C-alpha positions as CSV (number, residue, x, y, z in Angstrom):
1,M,-52.7,137.7,20.6
2,N,-55.5,139.5,22.4
3,K,-53.8,141.8,24.8
4,I,-53.2,145.5,25.2
5,I,-49.5,146.0,25.4
6,D,-49.4,149.7,26.4
7,I,-51.7,152.7,26.9
8,D,-49.6,155.9,26.5
9,E,-51.9,158.5,28.1
10,F,-49.6,161.4,27.4
11,N,-49.4,160.8,23.6
12,L,-52.8,159.1,23.4
13,I,-51.4,156.0,21.7
14,V,-52.5,152.4,22.3
15,T,-50.3,149.5,21.4
16,A,-52.5,146.3,21.2
17,Q,-52.4,142.9,19.6
18,A,-54.6,142.1,16.6
19,G,-57.0,139.8,18.5
20,I,-58.2,142.2,21.1
21,T,-62.0,143.0,20.8
22,W,-63.3,146.5,20.5
23,E,-65.2,145.9,23.6
24,K,-62.1,145.1,25.7
25,L,-60.2,148.0,24.3
26,I,-63.0,150.5,25.0
27,C,-63.5,149.2,28.5
28,E,-59.7,149.4,29.3
29,L,-59.6,152.9,28.0
30,S,-62.7,154.0,29.9
31,V,-61.0,153.0,33.2
32,K,-58.5,155.7,32.4
33,G,-61.2,158.2,31.3
34,L,-60.2,157.8,27.6
35,R,-62.0,156.5,24.5
36,P,-60.9,155.7,21.0
37,R,-61.8,158.0,18.1
38,F,-62.8,155.0,16.0
39,M,-65.2,153.0,18.2
40,G,-65.2,149.8,16.1
41,P,-67.1,148.6,13.1
42,H,-70.8,148.5,12.8
43,S,-70.7,144.7,13.3
44,G,-70.2,145.4,17.1
45,C,-67.9,145.2,20.0
46,S,-67.1,141.5,19.5
47,A,-65.2,142.4,16.4
48,V,-61.4,142.4,16.7
49,I,-59.0,145.1,15.9
50,G,-57.0,143.0,13.4
51,G,-60.2,142.3,11.4
52,S,-61.0,146.0,11.3
53,V,-57.6,146.8,10.0
54,A,-57.6,144.0,7.4
55,S,-61.0,145.1,6.0
56,A,-60.3,148.9,6.1
57,S,-63.3,149.1,8.4
58,I,-65.5,152.1,8.9
59,G,-67.8,152.4,11.9
60,Y,-68.7,154.6,14.9
61,G,-66.6,157.7,14.7
62,S,-65.7,157.4,11.0
63,A,-67.8,160.4,9.9
64,K,-65.6,162.7,12.0
65,Y,-62.2,160.9,12.2
66,G,-62.1,158.6,9.1
67,S,-61.7,154.9,8.8
68,I,-59.5,152.6,11.0
69,G,-56.6,153.3,8.6
70,N,-56.6,157.0,9.5
71,Q,-56.0,156.0,13.2
72,I,-53.1,153.7,12.7
73,I,-49.6,155.0,13.5
74,G,-47.7,151.8,12.8
75,L,-48.0,148.0,12.4
76,K,-45.8,145.1,13.3
77,V,-46.7,142.3,10.9
78,V,-45.8,138.6,11.1
79,L,-45.5,137.0,7.7
80,P,-45.2,133.3,6.9
81,M,-41.9,131.8,5.8
82,V,-41.6,131.0,2.2
83,Q,-39.5,128.0,1.2
């Protein structure tokens, strides 16, 4: 679960899996001349997006654009089965 599913350049929306690192996301976007508003947590580029979402992370870009929660348009969550 560490892949970028889609980069919608027109609407500026990235669909990505939770295990992708901020470094990989930033590199993939830079190839297209783009960058995320929220650049990842202060713990660095090796952090994953899912961890940032789970901890309501703040980091580079938060002063201007808010925390990671302010950047999310939607989530698809897999929950465990309860028996």
